N, C-alpha and C positions, 0 to 999 in steps of 0.2 A: 956618617961623614959630616964634619962641621961645614956649614955653609958660610961663604964670604958675605960681606955686607950687601953687595948688589943682589946676590941670590936671595938672601934673607928678605930684603925689601920687596923684591918681586914676588916672593912667596906670600908675604903679607897681603899685597894687593890682589894676587890671584885668589887667595883664600877668601877674601872679602867679596870678590865678584862671584865666586862659586856660592857662597852663603847667601848672596843677594838674589840668587835664582838663575844664574847663567846656565843655559842648557846646551848650547853648542858654541864652539870656538873654531875659527879659521885664522891662520896666521902665515906670514912670510918671514923667514929668518932675518935676524938683525938685532943687535944690542941685547942678546940673550932672551929675545921674545919667546923662544921655544920653552924656556923654563916657566915663564908666565902662563903660556898656553897649557902646558902639562899640569900646572897646579890647578887650573880650572877644570879641565877634562883630561883624564889619563890617556896616554898613548895616541894623542892626536898627531896627525902628520901635516907637514907644511903644504901650502898651496903652490901652484906653479908660478904664480905672480901675485902682486898685491891686489890687482883688480879682481882676479878670481876670488881671493880671500874675502874681499869686501862683498862681492855679489853673491857668493854662496851663503854668507852670513845674512845678507839682506833677504834672500829668498826664504830662509828659515823664519826671519822676523815677519814676513808678510803672512805666513800661515800660523802666527801666534807664538813662535818660539822666541825666547829671550837669548839674544846672540851677542857674541863678542868677536871683533876682528882686531888683529894686532899686526902692526908693521912700523917701520921707522918713518921719520918725517919725510924722507924722499918718497916713500910709498903713498903718503897723502897726496903728493903732487901727481903721482901716477894714476890715482883713482878719483881725481877731482871731478870729472864729468859725472861719474856714477853717484858720488856722494851728494853733489849739488842737486841732482834730480831726485835722490832719495829724500832730501829735506823737503822738496816740493811735494812729492807723492805721499810722504808720511810713512809710519811704521805700523806693524801689527803688534807683535811683542816688542818689548824694549830692546834697544840696540846701543852698544857702546863701541866706539872706535878708539882703541888704545894706541896713541902715537908715542913711540919711544924716540924722544928728541935727542939727537946727538949734538949737544951744544958745545962739545969740545973737539969735534971731528975725531973721536976715538976710533970709530970703525967706518967712517965716511970720508970721501975725498975732500969735502969742505964742510963748513958749518952751515946748516940750513935751519932757518926759523920758519916753521910751518904756520905760525899764527897769522901771518899775512894772508894765507890762503883762505882764512875764514871770512875775509872781506868779500869773497866770492861765494863761499859755501853758505854762510849765514845760518849757522847753528849755534848751540850753546857749547862753549869750550870751558872745561874745568882744568885748572892748573894748580894742584895742591902745593902748599908751601912746605909741608912735612909729610912723612909717611903716615903719621897718625891722621892727618887731614885726608890723605888719599883713601885710607881705610874708611873714614867717616863718610866721605863723598860717595864711594862705591856701594855703601850699605843700602842706599835707596835710589841708586842711579837708574835702575830699570823702570821703577815707577815714574820717575821724573821724565824719562824718555817717552813713556807711554802717554803721560799727561800733556807733554808739549808736542807730541806727535812728530818727533824728529830723532834721528840718531845723534847721540851726544859724543863729543870728542873729549877724551881724557888725555891731557898732555903730561907725559912723565919725562922729565929731563934727566940727563946723565948725572948732573950734579945732585939731584934729589936721590937717585939710586945709590950714590956713594955716601950719603949722609947717615950718621949714626945717632939715633935718638930712640928712647923707649916707645914701644907701641902697645897699647892696651886694646885688644880686640873686643873686650867685654864692655868697655865704656866708649860708645860711639858719639857721645856728646850731641849737641844741637848745631848742625851745620847748615840746615836748610830752613828757610821760611817755607810756609805751606805753598806748594805750587798752585797756580790758578787751575781749578778743575774745569777746564773748558773743552778738553779734547780727550774723551774717555778711550780706553783701550779697545781695539777691534780685534776679536779673536781671528777673524778671517775677512779679508777685504774682497767680498764678492760684489764687485761693481765694475762697470766699464770705465774707460779712461775719462770720458766726459770732455767738455769743451776746455780749451786752454785757458780761457778767461776765468773759469771756475778754479782751476789749479793755481793760477796767479793770485786770485783773491784769497784762497786758503793760505798760500805762501806768505802773503803780506800780513795776514792776521797772526800767523805764527811769529813773525818778526816782532810784532807789538807785544805778544805774550812773553817771548824770550827776554826782551829788554825790560819788561815789567818785573819778571822774575829776578833778573840780575839786580835791578834797582832795590828789590826787597832785601838783598843781602847786605846793603850798605846804607845805613840810616844816616841822618844828618849829624847825629852825635859822633858817629864813627869817623867822620872826616874832619873833625875839629882838632885843633892843637897838634897837628902833625907837621913834621919837618921833612918828610920824604914819602915816596911811594915805591913799594917793592912789589914786583910781579912774580908770582910763583915762588920758587925756591931760591931766588937771588938773596944775597946776604943782607939782612935787615939792619936798619939803624934803630936807635933807642925809641924814637917816637914815630916810626914809620907806619903807614897804612899798608897792609898786605892785600893785594888783589889776587883772587883765585878764580875769577870768572871772566869770560869774554862773551859778547862785546863789552868793551870797557864802559863801566857805568857812567851815566851822565853826571852824577854827583862828583865824580873824580875830575871830570873835565872842568866843572865849575870851580873846584878847588884849585886846579892848576891855573885858571885864569885869575884867581884872587891872589895866589902866591906864586908868581912866575919863577921864583928861585928855588923851588922845591927840588930835592935830589930824587932822581929816578934811577932805580936799579932793576935790571931785567937780564935774563939769560937768552942770548941769541943776538938778533940785530937790534936796531933802535926802533923797532916796530911801535912800541907803546909811546915813546916820545913823539914820533911822527904823527901818531893818531891823536894824541892830546893837542899837539900844536895845530893840527888841521881843524880841530873843533873851535879854535879861536877865530877862524875866518867867518865873515858874515854868511848867514844862511842863504841858500839859493832856492827860491821857490820854483818847482817844476811841476808840470802837468803830464800825466801819462794816460794813454788810452790803450786798453787791452782788448784786442779783438779775438773772437773765437777762431777755431780752425776753419779754413776755407773748405767748402764742400769738395769732395774728391770722388772720382769714379772707383767703384769697388770691383776691380778687375778680377779679383780672386774669390768672388762670392760662391762660385760653384764648388770650390775647394773647401772654404770655411763652413759651408752648409753641411758638409759631410762629418764634421767633428761632433762627437757626442760629449758635450761639455761636462755632463754629470759624472763621467767616468774619472775625472781628474781633480786632484786636490786644489789645483790652481792652474790658470792658463796665462802665460806671460807672453806679451808681444814684444816687438823690437821696433826700431825706427823704420818707418815705411808707410805707404798709403794704407796698407792692409790693417794697420793698428786701429784706424777709425772704421772698424768692421760693422757690417749691417746687422749682426746678430747678437751683439753684446757679449761676445765670447771672452774678450780679453779683460782680465782682472787688473793687470798692471803693466806698465811699460816704463823703462827707466831711460836708457840711452843706447847709442849705437853698439851693437854686438853684445849686449848684456843679458839677453833673454835666456840663453842656455845655462849660464852660471846661476842665475836667480831661480829658474825652474828646478835645477838640480838641487840647490840648497833647500828649496821648499819641499821637494820630494824626500830628501834625507831626513828632514825634521818630521814631516807628516807620516813617513813610512808608507806612502802610497804614490801612485804614478802622478806625475805632473806633465804639463804640455808646454812646449815652447814653439812659437810661430816666428819664423825668421826669414828675411830675404837674403838673396845671394851676396849682396855687398856687406850686409851686417855679419853674415856667416864668415866671410873672408876676413873680417876685421878681428874676430877673436874666437871663431868657431872651433878650430882645431884644439887649442889649449883647453877650452871649456869641455869639449867632449871627452878628451883623454882623462881629465881630472874627474869628471862625472863618472866615467867608467871605473876608474881606479877606486872611487869611493862607493861604488855599487848603487848609484842613484837609479831610480825607476823613472825613466824619462822617454816621452814620445816627442819627436821633433818633426815639425812640418816645415820643409825648406822650399820656399817659393823662388824658383830659379828661372828668371827670364833673361839673364845675361846683361841686364841694364840697371842703372840707378834711376828707376822709374819715378821716384818721388822728387828728384832734383833735376829733371830735364831729359832723362833717358840716355844718359851717357853710357857707352859700351864699357863692359868690364874689361880690365887688363887681360885677364885670362879666365877660362872656365873653371868651375869647381871640379876637383877630382875626388870623389868620395872614397877612392881607394886608399887615400891617406889615413882615413879613420876606420877602414873596414875591420881591422882587428879589434876595435874598441866598441863596436856596435853589435847587437845581437841579430837584428833583422834590418834589411834595406828593401824598401818598396819604391819603385820608380814608375812614374806616370807621365803621360803627355798632358799638356794643358788642355787639349781638346777632349781628353778622356780621363777626367779626374776620378779619384776613388769615390765610390758611392757611400762608404762609411769608414770613418776613422775612429776607432774605439779601443779602449784599454782592456776590453773584455777578453779573457783568455790569455792575456800576456802576463806572465808571472815575474819576469826578471829582466834586468838590463835595459838597453837603449834601443828604441825602434826609430828609424829615420824614414820619413815619407818625403821623397823628392819629387816635386812637380815641375817638370821642365817645359819651358815655353819657347 
């Protein structure tokens, strides 16, 4: 069957990602993202929502897998919290977030420009001007993600997918300057969360490296004698400078200040124009003081002490006082309600059991959807649910309703329930061969 232009272009991008080393893919339907996903990994099924798609893929990354997640621009907004904290925490294997941007409201209720969200996420965004550029960029994108220690966003606009131009997958050209080799790949992040101040310091260093990398792509000679600036796949002028990386390089901001009448072409909102104009304002000097996490009482130590960490490929925590555990159990923590999906994704890639430790408020946030999808994908997952009926980390507010484990009973293999005063003496994966085991400790 002959493929149409959009399908052919998605096939080119997917083939390039697969050739670059993509090992797992999770997606949420939209703008024919299923075709892109199936090109990378055959017979992959969609996730329940965009957040699950991202967090399952991120879990695979944490244990060394090169992963791809795919959704529309609206999905980027839905996963904002998870992605921002993933940029802070870093990756194991390289990770690519393919954002299929509906710049003409073809299958969306309105036009959404997701580039503005990167002002909060602070990662590297690639916006290819042609399908050939997309193929070239994806050829080495996992190495780039690993070296920068962040998930990278690949913005693919609807206009780009409709474009017709020859693609040579054998001639990848030279599209990257050498990335700064300052953050080597970690096969497995076996470390506890550490102080918040350390995470902030790493995050700030990443911003410097990302901006330096983008600056390398645009030399002083490339910004001379131009009459316009084109972002991504927008229609170019004869002497236009094409920008395919975000954050917008400083050299372009300087050019705009020297030639205030430059033509700017972009697909979406006037994000680029607003960004350039804001850089003309006087710089504001600010001082920031980053403090570590305040000491907390470890109310759940008797439970956490029972966990046999060496039985698990990785232990993922969630938002709560228990994340700052006394025993160095927790390898990573992202954001509210994310632990189940991340641990499941890690288990599916590693082929061994993973552990998620979660409180009752975080469980109610996204627990049901994560457990159902983890079961459907046959993840090997042990869950420790710390249930005291309160938001203990934020003042002890009572939960609206108690957790009913009957909702997920058909999706878990084994349920163990304990009173807080009589916690389990041992939590181990030994002898557990399949499925999901839930340990609920009720206080």
